[in-house]
N, C-alpha and C positions, 0 to 999 in steps of 0.2 A: 081203540084199546080198552076203553072203559067199559065196565061191565058192571052195571049197578042194579041193585033192588032198592027199592024206595027206603026200606030201613037201613039198609047198608050204608048209603050216602049220609043220612042223618047222623049214624054214629061215627062215621069218618069225620065229619065235621066237629063233632063233640070232643072226640080225642085229639083232632087238630088243635082246637081252641084250648084244651087242657095242656097239651104240651107247649104252646105258645106261651100260656100263663106262667109256666116255671120260668123261662127265660126272662120274662118281664119283671116278675116278683122276686126272683132269686139274685137280683143284680144290685151292685153298689151304685146308687144313685146320689152319693154325696159329692157335689161338685169340687168340694175343697180336699178331697181324698185324692191320694196318688193313685187309688185303685179304681177311679171312677169308670163304670161300665163293666167290671169284671164280674162273673157269674159263677156261682157255686158249682163245685163238682157234683153235689147232691144235696137234697133238702134237709138231709138230717146226717149227724155224725161227722160232717166235715167242718163244722165251726166257721172259721173264717177262711177257708181254703177254696180258692178258684180254680177251675180247670180252664187251661186256653182254648181246649176243644170246645168245651161249653160256650166260650165266648164267640166261637167260630158259627156255632149253631144258633147262638143268641142274634148275632147280626143278620142271619137269614130269618129269624122269628120276625124281626123289625121290617123287613121287606115284606113278608106274608101278612103281617098286622096292618102294614100301611095300605098294601092292595086290598085288603078286606075290610078296611075301615074301622078296625079294631083299636087303632091307635092313631092320633092326629099326625098328619105328614110332618109338621114343623117339629113336634115333639120327638118323633121316630128319627128325624133327621139330626137333630141336637144330640142324642143318644149315641147314634151311630158315630158321629163326628167326634164326640168326646171320648168315645171308647178307642177310637184309631189314635186319638192323641195320647192317650194312656200308653199305648203300645209302642207309640214312636218315642216317647219320653222317659217313661217309667218302668215298663215291664222288663224283668230281669232276664238275660239271655246272653247270647254269643253268635257273633256272625250271621245275624238275622233270625236265629232260632231261638226259642224261649223255652224256659223251664216248664214242664209239664203241669205242675202245680204251683200257684202263687199266691202270696196272701191278699186277701180282698182289699186291705187297706193300705199296705205299703208296696204292693206289687213285686215283692221280693219272693224269692225261692222257699219252698215249703217242703217238709218231709223228706229231705235229702234227696229229692227226686232228680230225675235226669233231664238234661235238655233233650227235648223229643222232637224228632223229625216228623213224625206223622200227625202228631198234635199241633205242631206249628203248621203243617199242612192244612189242616181243618180249619184252623183259625184263618189261614190266608184265602181259602177257599170261600169263607164266609165275607171277608173283607172284599174280594174280587166281585162277589155276588151283590153285595151292598153298593158297592162303586158303580157297577153298571146300572143299577136300578136308580140310585139317588143323584148319580153324575157329580159334576162340579168338584168341589175341594175334596168330597169324600172319594171320588174317583183318584184323584190325584194323590191323595194319602194311601190309599190301597195300592196303588202303583208304586209308591215310594216303598212302602212295607215289603212288598213282593221282591224290588230290586235290591233290597238289603240282603236278601237270603243268599248265603254263599253254598249253593249246593254241592259244589266241589270240596269243601271243606269235609262233608258228611261223607264223601265217597272213599271207599277203601281203594287206592289205586292198584293195588297188587291183584285183587278179584274182580275189580270194575263192579262192585255191588255196593249199595248203601250200608253203612252200619245201621243197627237197630237202636242204639242208645249211646249216649255220652254224658259222663260225669267228670268234672275237673280234677277230682280225686283219684279218678280210675282210668281216665281215658275212654276211648271208643270200645264198643264190644258188639258182638252179635253180627248177623248179617240178613239183608232181605234177599235171600236166595230163591224163594219160590213165589209163585203168584198169591197174592193175599190182597189185603185191602189198600195196598200201597200204590195203586196204578195211578193216582193222582201226581205221585211224585216225579214220575217220568214226564208226564204232560207239562207240569209245571217247570220242571228241571231243564229241559231241553230247549224250552222257549225264552229262558231268562236271557234278558239283554246284558246282564252284568256278570253272571257266574254259570254260564250254561254247562249242563253234562253232556256228555256224548249220547248219541241214539242206541249205541250197543248196550248200554245199561239196561233197557227195555229188553233188548234181544237176550241178555245173558242170563235173565232170570228163569229158572226151571218152569215148564208149563206141561207137566205130566199129567197124563190122562189115566182115568180108570171107569169102569162101568159100575153102576149100581142098580141090581135088579134089571129093570127093562130099560134103564136110562143109559144111553152109551155116550162115551168120551167126554166125562167131565174133567175138566182141568181143576184139580182139586186143591184145597189149601191144607195147611199142616193139621189143623184140628177138625177141619169141615165145619167150622163155627159160622153161622149165617153173617155176622157183621163183616166177615172178610170178603162176601160177595156183595155187600151194599154199600159200604162207606163211599167208595170213589164214584159209584153209580148216582149217589145221591146230588152229585153237583154235574157230573159229566153225563150228556146224554149219549149213550152208546147204542142206541136203537139203530136198527138198520146200517151198522158199521161193522167192516172188517178190517183186520190189520193185513200186513204183506204175506203173513202165513196164513190167512183166511180164517183168523180167529175171530169169532163174533162173542165178545164179553157179555153183552146184554143176554144172548141166548144161553151162555154158560152159566149165569147167575140164575136164570130160570131152572135150568137142569139141576143145579145144586140144590135150590129151593125144593123142587119137587123130590129130590132125593132126601131131604131133611124131614119132610113130612111122611114118606114113605118108610123111613128108619123108625119114626115115633110110632107108626101104625104096627109095625113089626115087633117093636119091643114093647106093645101095650101090655102084654101079658106080665112083663118084668116091672114095669113102673105105672102105677094107677094114674100118674098125672099125664101119660102120653095117650094119644089116640088121634083119629082122622081129622077132628076139630081142635085138638089140643097139642100143638106143634110149635117149633121155633127154637132150636136148640142154638143158643149164642150167649156170648159173654154176659153175665148178669150176676146180681146177687143170690146166692144159695143159702141153704140152712146153715152152713158152715163159713160164710163169707162170700165175698165177691170171687168169682171164678172166670177166668178166660179160656177154660178149657172145655166147657160144654160144647159139643158138637155131634155130627153125624157122619157116617160113612158117605163117599170115601174120604179117606185121610190117612196121615202117616201115624199120628198120635194114638196111643191107646185109650181111646174114649170110653171104653168099658169100665176103666177105672175112674174116669173123670164124672161121667153122668151119674146123676143120683136122683133123677126124676123132675128136675126143676125145669119150669118152662117159663118163658117170658113173652109177654105180647108184643114186644118190640121185634121179635122174630118175624111173625107174620105181617106186622105192620110195616117193617122195614123191606119186606119183599112183595109190598102190594102191586108194584109196577110189573112184576115178574109174574105173579100168580093172583091176579086180582079176586077171582070168585073164591078161590080157596083161602086167600087172606081174610076176606069179609067174613066168610063162615066161621073161621076160628075167632075173629074179634068179637062177633055176636055171641059166640058160645062163652067166651070169657065175660062178656058183660051180663048177658041173661043169665047164666048159671052159677057164676062165682062173683056176687056182688061185692066181697071184700077185696076183689081185685081192682076196684074202682077209688080214687080218692080225688083229693082237690086238684090234682093235676092229670087227670085223665086215668089211665091205668097206672097201677104202681108197677114196681119192676118186675116181679115173679111170684111165683106160686109153686108149691111142692105138697102132693098128698100122700106121701109114702108112710109117714109116721103121724096119723092125723092130718089137719090141715095147717100148713105153714104158708104164711104170706110174708112178703118183705114189707118192712116198715117204711122204707125210702123209695124215692125215684132218683135216677142218675141221669145227669145231663145228657151224656152222649147217647143213651137209649131213648130219652125222649127227642133228641135231636133228630135221630134217624128215623122215627117214627114220623115226627112232624114234616120233615122235608120229602119223604117218599109219598105220604099221603096227599101233601100239596102237588108233588108231580103228577100224581095219578089223577087228582082232580082238575089241575088247571095247567101243569107244566111249567109253573112260574120260575121256579128255581133253576131248572133246565134252561129256560128261555133266557134268564139274566146271565147266567154263568157263561153259556155258549155264544154270547155276543161279544165277549172279551178278546181282544185281538192276541193275547198270548195263549190263551186256551186254543184258540183257532190254529194259531201257528204251532204249538205243541203237538197237537192232532196230526197236523199235515207233516211235520217233521217225523213223526212215528209211523206214518203211513197207516193212521186209523181213518179210514174215509169211508164215503157212502159206498154201498155195496156195487152200485153201477160203476163206481170208478176203480174198483178193484179189477187188476188185470189177471185173468186166469191163464 
């Protein structure tokens, strides 16, 4: 799978280390704090606000750092262990799910945010990965946190779909009715020993297909934004697997990534930032603030209204396992030709050339996280290897019928 040019590999490790440093340096390491181990949502403008998804990626960062000898094993073990204790005892949530954003010091809800199913899942994926790597009490605590999650509570029993969000003041809202970044929810949910969901939840989501240019039968997501094709794949190794309907999710993400790049090439006359080596439309900071609507065709959303020429390096970096050569060329372009895109944690979040040169001032945890995990998977498969060892992950894939291609009955 790996297609390296010498310089490309050097740059990948440099970005990997920069991303890793975000999770190491933006963490609460005060052992007397109830928020020990919590990690900031972003490095600026977040004050003392942690994202539970950032913590999930941060747990994986400690696995990577230990394996690469960037951090002492005992120190990493202590940090992971203490972080899991924080979630077992202090982080605010309900039914095993946690608030999306919590205070770095108190571990209590911030920004009037929702109890998030997808961000809880990213956290628990990081915990599972760390548990398989470090074993012992860390694995025991990761298992306990996983078993606390009441997946059934978050299921709309009338539609058999997961809700998208919950606030105690408002109740549940929304629905995960299309394919998107939530594949991990079904794998984790069906395998639960305490609150399992039914297999039909996976079968009931829409898996609609469209062509884009010469790319056929893409199972597309609402905004066509790249993170929706990446997040579950950062943990679950979908290579060489098909489900009972013959769907190859890895191949689908490859096709969606290629479509994203082609869309940028086709629209390069409209946006100066777009081009064959400047692509990657996904959720990120833009000139008007954070947007989850940047995306490419095929999709359902009116992306012509959403896109403003903003491109983020985490787009191609997070798709490097799908399009290695093209992703490396894009990252080289960013690094060589746009020096302002590089900061203390590797690539900053984004840039836009439409009205002069605009560069984001911050980096965001989930964007650094997807870059870090996918680059490591591309280089060594470390995160995939750890996560796929877990008994519940294996069970979940088996129940859903997502198996090796040779095992699929045609």
